Each structure stands twice: as structure tokens, then as C-alpha cells.
C-alpha positions in Angstrom: 47.2 1.3 -57.5 48.9 4.4 -56.3 45.6 6.2 -56.1 44.1 3.5 -54.0 47.1 3.4 -51.8 47.1 7.2 -51.1 43.3 7.2 -50.5 43.6 4.2 -48.2 46.6 5.8 -46.4 44.8 9.1 -45.9 41.7 7.4 -44.8 43.6 5.3 -42.2 45.4 8.4 -41.0 42.1 10.1 -40.5 40.7 7.2 -38.6 43.8 7.0 -36.4 43.7 10.7 -35.7 40.0 10.5 -34.9 40.6 7.6 -32.5 43.2 9.5 -30.5 40.8 12.1 -29.0 38.5 9.3 -27.9 41.5 7.6 -26.1 42.3 10.8 -24.4 38.8 11.3 -23.3 38.7 7.8 -21.9 41.9 8.4 -20.0 40.4 11.6 -18.5 37.3 9.7 -17.4 39.4 7.0 -15.7 41.6 9.6 -13.9 38.5 11.4 -12.7 37.0 8.1 -11.5 40.3 7.3 -9.6 40.4 10.6 -7.8 39.0 10.4 -4.2 35.8 12.1 -3.5 36.0 15.5 -1.9 35.5 15.4 1.8 32.3 17.0 2.9 32.7 20.2 4.8 32.0 19.7 8.6 31.2 22.3 11.1 34.0 22.7 13.6 33.2 21.7 17.2 35.3 23.0 20.0 36.3 20.2 22.4 38.4 20.6 25.6 42.0 19.9 25.0 43.1 16.5 26.4 46.3 16.1 28.4 49.1 14.6 26.3 49.8 11.0 27.4 53.1 10.3 29.1 55.8 9.3 26.8 57.9 6.2 27.1 60.6 8.2 28.9 58.0 9.8 31.1 60.1 12.8 32.0 57.4 15.5 31.5 54.9 13.6 33.5 57.3 13.0 36.4 58.3 16.7 36.4 54.6 17.7 36.9 53.6 14.9 39.3 56.5 15.3 41.7 55.3 18.5 43.4 51.8 17.1 43.6 53.0 14.0 45.3 55.1 16.0 47.7 52.1 18.2 48.6 50.0 15.1 49.3 52.6 13.6 51.5 53.1 16.8 53.4 49.4 17.3 53.8 48.8 13.8 55.1 51.8 14.1 57.5 50.4 17.4 58.9 47.0 15.9 59.3 48.4 12.8 61.1 50.4 15.0 63.5 47.5 17.2 64.2 45.1 14.4 65.0 47.8 12.6 67.1 48.4 15.7 69.2 44.6 16.2 69.7 44.1 12.6 70.6 47.0 12.7 73.1 45.7 15.8 74.7 42.2 14.3 74.9 43.6 11.1 76.5 45.6 13.0 79.0 42.7 15.2 79.9 40.4 12.1 80.4 43.0 10.3 82.4 43.9 13.2 84.7 40.6 15.2 85.0 37.7 13.0 84.1 38.8 9.5 85.2 39.4 10.3 88.9 36.0 12.1 89.2 34.1 9.2 87.6 36.1 6.1 88.5 37.4 7.4 91.9 41.1 6.6 91.4 44.0 9.0 92.0 47.3 9.4 90.2 50.7 10.6 91.4 54.1 10.6 89.8 57.0 8.9 91.5 59.9 11.3 91.9 62.5 9.2 93.6 63.9 5.7 93.2 63.0 4.5 96.7 60.6 1.9 95.4 62.7 0.7 92.5 62.7 -1.6 90.6 58.9 -2.0 91.1 58.2 1.8 90.8 60.8 3.9 89.1 61.2 7.7 88.9 58.8 9.0 86.3 56.2 6.2 86.7 52.6 7.0 87.5 51.1 5.3 90.6 47.4 4.7 90.4 45.7 4.4 93.7 42.2 3.9 95.0 40.7 4.8 98.4 40.7 1.7 100.6 39.2 1.3 104.1 41.8 1.3 106.9 40.3 -2.1 108.1 41.2 -3.6 104.7 44.9 -2.7 104.5 47.6 -5.2 105.5 51.3 -5.6 105.7 52.9 -5.6 102.3 50.4 -3.2 100.7 51.8 -0.1 99.0 50.1 3.1 100.1 50.3 6.8 99.2 50.1 9.1 102.3 51.4 12.3 103.9 54.4 11.7 106.1 54.0 13.2 109.6 57.4 15.1 109.7 59.1 17.9 107.8 57.1 19.2 105.0 54.5 16.4 105.2 55.1 15.5 101.6 53.3 12.7 99.8 55.1 9.4 100.0 54.5 6.1 98.3 56.0 3.2 100.4 55.3 -0.3 101.4 53.7 -1.1 104.8 55.9 -3.2 107.1 53.9 -3.0 110.3 50.4 -1.9 111.4 49.6 -0.8 115.0 46.6 0.6 116.8 46.9 3.8 118.6 45.5 4.6 122.1 42.5 6.4 120.6 41.7 3.5 118.3 43.4 4.9 115.2 45.6 3.1 112.8 49.4 3.8 112.6 51.7 2.3 110.0 55.4 1.7 109.6 56.6 2.0 106.0 59.7 1.3 104.0 60.9 1.9 100.5 61.9 -1.3 98.7 65.2 0.2 97.6 66.0 1.7 101.0 68.2 -0.1 103.5 66.1 0.7 106.6 62.5 1.6 107.5 61.2 5.1 107.4 62.2 7.1 110.6 58.6 7.9 111.5 55.3 6.2 112.5 52.5 7.6 110.5 49.0 7.7 111.9 46.5 7.5 109.1 43.7 10.1 109.2 40.2 9.4 108.1 38.6 6.1 107.3 40.5 5.4 104.0 44.0 5.4 102.6 45.1 5.5 99.0 46.3 2.0 98.1 48.4 1.3 95.0 46.6 -0.9 92.4 48.7 -0.2 89.2 51.8 1.5 87.9 52.2 3.0 84.5 55.8 3.3 83.4 57.3 6.6 82.1 53.9 8.3 81.8 54.7 10.6 84.7 57.5 12.2 82.8 55.1 12.9 79.9 52.5 14.3 82.3 55.1 16.6 83.9 56.2 17.7 80.5 52.6 18.3 79.5 52.1 20.6 82.5 54.8 22.9 81.3 53.4 26.2 80.0 55.2 25.9 76.7 53.8 22.4 76.0 50.3 23.4 77.1 50.4 26.3 74.6 51.6 24.1 71.8 48.8 21.6 72.5 46.2 24.4 72.7 47.3 26.3 69.6 49.7 24.1 67.7 47.4 21.2 67.1 44.5 23.3 65.6 47.1 25.2 63.6 48.5 22.0 62.1 44.9 20.9 61.2 44.3 24.2 59.4 47.6 23.9 57.5 46.7 20.4 56.5 43.3 21.5 55.2 44.8 24.4 53.3 47.4 22.0 51.8 44.6 19.7 50.6 43.0 22.6 48.8 46.3 23.8 47.3 47.1 20.4 45.9 44.0 20.3 43.7 44.8 20.8 40.0 42.6 23.6 38.6 43.3 22.4 35.0 41.3 19.2 35.7 37.6 20.0 35.1 34.6 17.9 36.1 32.6 16.1 33.3 29.8 18.6 33.7 32.2 21.5 33.2 33.7 19.8 30.1 30.2 19.3 28.6 29.3 23.0 28.7 31.6 24.2 25.9 30.4 21.4 23.6 26.7 22.3 24.2 27.5 26.0 23.5 29.2 25.1 20.2 26.2 23.1 19.0 23.9 26.0 19.6 
């Protein structure tokens, strides 16, 4: 009995010890199966760095965008001022130089208030040549007075008479004056400038534009503002931003 027991015990111990390495081998196989497969080695490809997206706070983005927005506003403002000055200069030139030659009208600036409130100082009086036979009492004409410095006057006709030699003489009066003008003006030629329109306040602007300083500003300032605006539009471009074609060039080089 004791011999059988010891043989059986040693036999069982041998079987158990032989079974243990098999279990360990199985455990190793399971662990190797559970391990993730090694990632295949990939060739590094250079790609252009992308700008980091703005965070929730947005403070870095705002810090960078603020100067760009200011430059855009400044450039647009300079362009607007330049184009406005050029447009104003062109309109004044057309109105004063080209219009009278093509359309035949004349312009003069009212200097006094003798025709107020219809025509005030600084208003521009637009007149057209009118035959003497077509004028009548109540018309406003622009003519040279026959006394003193023979300045140009714009007054209303109160009376029309015929001279001994068949000419036309007129008595005039300013609407704001108490009495008639102290002269009788004989109109020369076959026409007289008759008022057809009044442009308020433009005369002051025209007189200011005729000043040498203003003329120099219009001639040199407006083109200078346009040049500054164009330079500002170039400066505001971000050199870090590349076009899609430029971004594709490094990628193509890396694949080669």
C-alpha cells in the first residue's frame, strides 16, 4: 500500500510539474496575441504648418487681427478721401471751365446781400445770354454798372427805356435795398446775361478752391492720398498666408 501510494504520489507530482510549463506557454501565447501589432514605419512627409485655431477666449487672435483691421480701415478711408477730392476737383473744373464753353452759361459769385433773401452772399448765380428784345421788368440781370469802377452787378430790372440812338437802358434795384440804383445803365451789344438759377453756398467753395494753398492741395494732395492708400493695401497683406499653389510645392518636393 505504501509503495503504491508513494509511486502514485510521485507520478502525480511529475504530471503536475509537467503540466505547469504548458500553462506558462499558453499564457505567453495569449499575452503575445493580446499585444497590439507594431505600427508600420511611414515615411515622414513635410506639410505646411497650419495656423492654430482661435481659442474660446480668443485673445491671441484678437491681438493679431486688430492691427490688420486698423490698416484696412485706414486704407479704405484714405482711398475714399482721395477719390472724393479728385471727384470734387473734376466737378468744379467741368462746372467752371467746360460747362460755359459747351452749354453757353456763365457763373458769378454774389458778394453782397443786396439781393437777399433770394440770392445771398456766397451763392453762385448762373446766367445765360438773352437777347435785349426778350428781357422784361422783373428779370434779374448781371451787367457792368456805368459808374465808378464799372463792377459787375446782379440786380432786378425795375424799368426799361429806349435811348435816342435806339439802344436799351434799364433801371435796376436790389431786392434788399431801400431805393433804386443811382444810375441808368445802357446795355451794350445785343444780349445781356439773365439769371436762370442760383446755387447756394457754392460760391464760397469756389472762392476757397481758387486760393493757391487749396489748389496745391488738390493738385498734389489727392494723388498723394491715393498713393498712400495703395501702399497701405500692400502693407496689410499677410506674408505668412501662402496660396494653395505655394503650399503644394513643399509636398511635391518631399514625395520626390
